[in-house]
Phi, psi and omega in degrees: 000136182284164178300322179300318180293321178299314181296317181297316180295323180294318180296327182286345181290148180296335183283341187298314179303321178294318178295320179297320178297321177298315182298312183289330176295315177298320179298317179296318179296319180293317180296315182293335183249035179225174176299349180270006184301328179299319180289323178297313180293325177296322177297316181298324186257019174301121182288132176233127188227137175234130179225121175231101184061235180280346180281124183223119176236115180231116181217154170291160183304323180305314182284331174297324177290311185291323183263331185262296183296327179290340173294326177292320176301316181288335171298315178297318178301315179299318178296320179294317179299314181299314181297314183294322181288321185281323187210011184245219187283358178241020188272352177224159182297322181293327180283327186273345188302301186294306179297328179294312179294318179298321180295321177299314177296323181288346175259322185289309186294314177301322178297319179293322177297313179299316181298322179300326179281331192240008179299139182099343178251101187300320182290314180298329181294344177296340182265016184301333184272354184302313182276007182274350188268157174233132177273103186295324181295314180294311185298313179291328178298315179293320179298323182290338178296337181275352176058227184279002174297329184257127180297150182301326182300326178289324177295318178296319178300313181295319180296314180296318179299315181295324179294315177296323177300317178297320177298320176298319178297321178299315179296318179299315179299316182295321186274324191245347181237042176256132182272189178299132189271146174259120184299315182298314181295321177298320179297315179296320179296317179296319178297322178297320179295322177297317178298316179298319179298315180296318178300319180297314183290331179277354177079029177297130187243005180272120179297325182300322180297317179293323181292322180296312178295326178298321177296317177299318178298316181298313181299316182293321177292320177302319182278349188278334187109340172282145184295134189298334182296335180294338177298324179297318179294314181300318179298318182301321184291342181259354178281126186301137177280324179225135179217173176229141178275186183296333179274359179087008179280137181279141174203170184233115175297319182299316179296317179299314182293320178299318178295318181295323185276337190306307184288326177299318180290312185290324188256349181231302190293308180294318175298321179294320177299315179298320182297318185276347183248344186263005180284083182272129177280094185294332179293337181269003181253122177264157176305326179293328180295326179284349178267000177291160187294327182294305178297324178295319179296322179292311181298314180294323179297316181287310188278322182261310184298317182296307182296321180294315181294311183294312184289317182295314179294323177295315181300314180296317181297319181290316180293330179276357179081012179280340181207173180239150174298133180310141185305139175062019179247164180244169178297323181293322177294319177298322177295322178298319177294321177300323176297318182297333180293347176283000175279092181278314179032251189299318181293320178292320176299321180295313179295326178299319179293329177287320185287316188243005179075189183262006179276156183273074186280334183243022181053040177069002181297326180294318180289322177296324178297322177296315180296317182290317178299320178291320179297311180301317182295317181295313181295313181296318180296318179296316181297313181298315182292325179291321178291321185280342187253137177282148177300000000 
């Protein structure tokens, strides 16, 4: 087999996106803590401007990634949620029971852990949702490193849990991280949704038509005060799952678009997001800074809250007969997967930017806490699953 074939096969593996995220994170940390940090910060704050008549959008590159490219990521998330709910692993009550209950625990308990550290501090409390997220690419990437040691049922459980977790993050962003609203922009966004609904009901099958209206929706949501990434989710819900062409042949625009976006998101958008957000200035962090309530709440929420919430809620659901232990898996393996859900990484970094903005309010201690909490969860989860699983 040629070197090209080896590289192609490696990229196709489920573990590659997770490994790529690790590489770009290390690269961002090295650049920020080297003599090249000036160039790294200059790259983040490169001004990018679009002007069409009265429409004017001017943002640094960092915000174009966080508000623009991440909307594409959430479009993919929305398509995955829609597919799983309509015809996949979340399409029946029996299938959704265990990951659904586990996801509730995985969001509730980490939030309570963070709140326990930061109650009484109104500003710090804005970050309560940071440890509730799970990075599906990282978690599944680590799980895939174990190969056939881990039963397929556990992989499905983790994927379904992470999808529900993402849905929870979408709801949290919509309810708790919305700024002052612009009436005109909200009206344009609502009109765009009506157009998408009509297109869906009329059986429009051109992806370009949905993308054009989707761009209008994104701009209006961006200007409205609601976070722009929610436009991606809203667009996904209106893209037809099943359609027919002129010859009467069935096909799925949603499946096609999900397939088209998958590699762009996994190999470009998420790594770029990690690169521009994970550049923590380690020289500016003192040991005392990591003992503050915000970083402690984040680390404890991710490493302790996540595993405690997911495993405890799963255990109770199974013992009460509301759900069943995934086929061919053990309690120890389920606990190992619960540990992996503490890998918040890109999703936690994203919520952190919503909660505290892009300013360096905690001398990067909050972002370092996300990296450390995710690292501890990933390493511990891998060790537990390797010990618990037979070759």
